[in-house]
C-alpha positions in Angstrom: 111.3 149.9 130.2 108.2 148.6 128.5 107.3 145.0 128.2 107.8 145.2 124.5 111.3 146.7 124.9 112.2 143.9 127.4 110.9 141.2 125.0 112.8 142.8 122.1 116.0 142.9 124.1 115.7 139.2 125.1 114.9 138.3 121.4 118.1 140.1 120.3 120.2 138.2 122.9 118.7 134.9 121.7 119.3 135.6 118.1 122.9 136.8 118.7 123.5 133.6 120.6 122.5 131.5 117.6 124.1 133.8 115.0 127.4 132.0 114.8 128.0 128.7 113.1 129.7 127.0 116.0 127.0 128.1 118.5 124.3 126.8 116.3 126.2 123.6 115.8 126.4 123.2 119.5 122.6 123.7 119.8 122.0 121.1 117.1 124.2 118.6 118.9 122.5 119.3 122.2 119.1 118.4 120.7 120.2 114.7 121.2 120.7 115.3 124.9 123.2 116.6 127.4 126.9 116.6 126.7 130.2 117.8 128.0 132.4 120.4 126.3 135.0 117.7 125.5 132.4 115.5 123.7 131.0 118.5 121.8 134.5 119.6 120.8 135.3 116.1 119.5 132.0 116.0 117.5 132.8 119.4 116.0 136.4 118.6 115.5 137.6 121.7 117.3 139.3 122.6 120.6 137.6 122.4 124.0 138.5 126.0 124.9 136.6 127.4 121.9 133.6 125.3 122.7 133.7 126.4 126.3 133.7 130.1 125.1 130.6 129.4 122.9 128.8 127.6 125.7 129.4 130.5 128.0 127.8 132.8 125.4 124.9 130.4 124.9 124.4 130.2 128.6 124.3 134.0 128.9 121.7 134.0 126.2 119.7 131.4 128.3 119.8 128.9 125.4 121.6 126.2 127.4 122.0 125.3 131.0 124.7 123.5 132.8 124.9 121.0 135.6 128.0 120.1 137.5 128.3 116.4 138.5 131.6 115.7 140.3 134.4 116.8 138.1 132.3 117.1 135.0 130.0 119.8 133.7 127.1 118.8 131.5 125.3 121.1 129.1 121.8 120.8 127.8 119.3 122.9 126.0 117.4 125.1 128.3 114.1 123.4 127.5 111.6 122.4 124.8 111.1 125.9 123.6 114.8 126.1 122.8 114.7 122.8 121.0 111.7 123.9 118.9 113.4 127.2 118.1 116.5 125.4 116.8 114.3 123.1 114.7 112.4 126.0 113.3 115.5 127.9 112.4 116.9 124.9 110.5 113.6 124.2 108.9 113.4 127.9 107.8 116.9 127.7 106.4 116.2 124.6 104.4 113.1 126.2 102.8 115.3 129.1 101.6 117.3 126.8 99.3 
């Protein structure tokens, strides 16, 4: 597989990860710092099970990472490039209006 094909495959995975309102909302919330699924669910006014499903998808797309501390699992953006990507997507969307 060529380098371009690999890059395109990764880009599609990232865009799919962001292409759902709840997932993008989670990414926006995580810009403020790490959080647990319960806190994210409360902020989004939805159930923890649904948030956990979306977090799993975002993790598979390498947009978020998780860290277990005792009984709790904390999620955060995978790094500054992810934070900038989320900001750029929102900025782009605002300019479309």
